[in-house]
N, C-alpha and C positions, 0 to 999 in steps of 0.2 A: 454430497459430501460426507456423509455419515461413515464412510469408509475410513476417512482421515482424521475425523473429528476428534476421537479419543486422544490422539497423538497431540493435537492443537491445545485442548482444554489441559491436558497433563503437563504441557509446556509452560501453561502459565502457572498451574496449581503449584508446580515445583520450583518457578523462579525463585531467587535469592531475595526479591523484593518482594514482601509480604504484603504489604499494606495497600491492598487494590480492591476493586469492585470489576467483576467480569460479566459483561451483559451480553449474553448468547443470544443472537437474532436467528430466529429460524423463518426462513422466507419461504414457507409454504413447502416444507420437505415431503416427501413420498416415501423415506427410507427409515432407518431406525434411529435416527437424529433424537428423538425424544427419548428413546430409552437409554441412549448413550448419555444425554443431560442429564437424565435421573440421577446417575450414579454420580455426580459433580454438585447437585443442588443440596446435598448433605452438608456441603460448605457454603456458609452462608455470604462468602464472599461472590459467590456465583448466583445470576439471576437469569431468568430463561423467559424470552417473549416470543409469541408465534403470531405470525401475520399470513393471510392468504398471499400467494406469489405475488409479488408487486415489483421484484429486481433488487438489485442491491442498494440503489440509493435510497429507495425509499426505507429499507431496513435499517442503513446506517444512520438516515436521518431521525429515525425513532430513537436509536439508542442514543444518538447526540442529545435528543430531548429528554431523556430518562436518566442519564448519568448524572454523578454527584460529586465526583472526584474532581481534585485539582488539575490532574493531568490526564491526556487522552491520547489514546493511539489505536489503531485498527488491525485486526489481525485476521486472515481468510482462514477458511474452516481446514483448509488443505496445506496450510502453513505452519510453521512452529517457531515458539521464540527460542531465543539461547538461553540458557540459565541465568546469566547476567545482563540479559537483554533491556530489562526496565532499570536496573540499577545504574547501571552506565550511563544511561541518560539523565535518570533522575538526579544523580550526582552533579552534572553539569548544571542542572538548574539551581542547586544549592550553593554552588560556587560563584553563579554569574547572575546576579538578581535581576539583570535587564533582559535576559534571553527569555523569548518565549516561545522558541522552537528550536528543538536538537534533531539533528538527522544523522542515523548510523546506518552502517552498510549491511550487506546481506550474503548469504552462501547460498549456492544453488545446488539442489541435490535430487536424485532419483532412486527412491526407496533405499536411502542410506548413503551411498558414496556421494561425495561431494564433487560437483562438476567444475565449479568456480566459485570465485568470490569477487563481489563488487564494493569497492569502498568509495563513498562521496569523495569528490576531489577537494583538495584544501585549496584555499586561497583565492576563491571564486565569489565573485558579488552575486546577491540576488538574481539579477537580471541575466547575469552569464548561466546559472543555473536554471532559470526559467528557459532560456533559449535553447539549453542542451535538453531539456525535458521534453521540449516541444518538437524539436526537429534534429536533434543530435544523432549521430552514428550510434551511441550505447547510452542507455537511459543511466543518467549520474546516480540516481538512488530510487528507492520505491517508497511509494507514502507509508507502506508500513515500517518502514526505517525510521518516521517521523513520530517524535513525542511532543506534544504542543500543549501550552496552557488552555484551559478552559475559556478564559478571557479572549485569548487569539481565536478560539472557534467560533465563540460567538460573535466576533468582528468579522471573520471569514464568511460566516453563513454555513449553508446546509450544501450537502451534494445536489449536483445538477441530475433531476430527475427526466430530464429529457435525452440524457446519455444511457446506452445500454453497454457501453464499454468506454474505458480512459477515464471514467469519473474521477479515479485516483489521482489522474494525472492533472485534471482540471484543478482539482481540490489543493494538490501540491502546488500548482503555480499560483493560486490564491493565497496560501499559507505564506510563501516566500514574499510576496508583494506586502502582505499586511503586517508580516513580523516585525516588530520593533528592531529585533537582534536575532540572528540564528547563530547555533555552533554545530560544529561537526565532531560526531564520534567516529575517530579512524579505525574502526573494526566492526565485524558483522554483530548486529543485534537480533538477527532473526534468520530464519532459512526459509526459502521460497522453494516449492516443489515444481520441478520440469516434469511434465506429462509426456509420456510416450504416445504417439499417434502416427498414424500413416501420413505421408507427405502430403497427400490432398487436403486431410484434415488439418493438419498443420497450417498449410497455406490459406485455407479458408478461414482460420482464426485470425492470421496475420491481416487478412484483407479486411475483416469486419474492425479488427482494432484500428487498422489505418484510417479505415473510413472515419471512425470515431475520432482519432488525433487530428484528422483534417477540420473537424466541427469544433475540438478544443483550439485550434490554432485561430479558426475564425473570431472565436469568443473572446480570444485573450490579446489578439495583436490586429493592427491596422494598418492601412496604406501600404508602401513598398514593403516594409518590415513584414508584412503578411505573406506578400506575394514571394518575396526571398525564401522566407520560411517555409513554405510550402512546397517551392521548387527543391529545397534542399532535402525535406521531409522525402519526396517523392524519390530522388536520387537514392538517398541512403536506403529506403523500402526495398528497393531492387536488390541491393545488396544482401540484405538480410532476408527475402525471400529465396536466394540463392544458398544460403548458409541454411535455411529451413530444409531446403532440399537434400543438403549434406547431411542433415540431422545435428549441426552443431548448436551450441548455445550462445545467443548473443544478448538477450535481453531487450 
């Protein structure tokens, strides 16, 4: 991910919200990640941690243990924040003292051009959003769009290290269920990069992600609700696979 890391880190450094700490977690990279990060460590708000490759969940969990800030968010190395992406969410916390989770939208892009925008649906309950996350046709939001209090993080716990994919979906479900109150920011707060790849590669990624999604459904639902959710997820997955063949974005 070293290729896109400079853009991700610069999007943090140039954010209009300046009072932050950025923990850069290196999960055993073999590229130029160390050299890229060195240029940002002159800014004391950035801290760098290296570990032998153990997966995203282990890296994020270490960051959770190391952080000292009041609010928490996670940014993947190939995505980037919008300039006011943090400030827009922090502002909600300042005006709503009982809110401990704020969810914003995202833009999808490929090396510049924006392919689409996803705004979290307003007026939904936490349970409705959970159901849509687990088996809906379109993902209502991404975990990167979430800003949550450290207190909520401590109550929710860590990423599931047993999951190699869909860890963010599982964590988002737990955030929604444990939050005292959540709020929606009806605009994009970050950009997610859509990688161009051969159809076969895209379908392989879809299959791996879907297998993990079924695991997450098993972990978070039970009884007939779980059976129905799995059936619905399979139905919608067929449609998503067809769109991957066409090269379209669904998320």
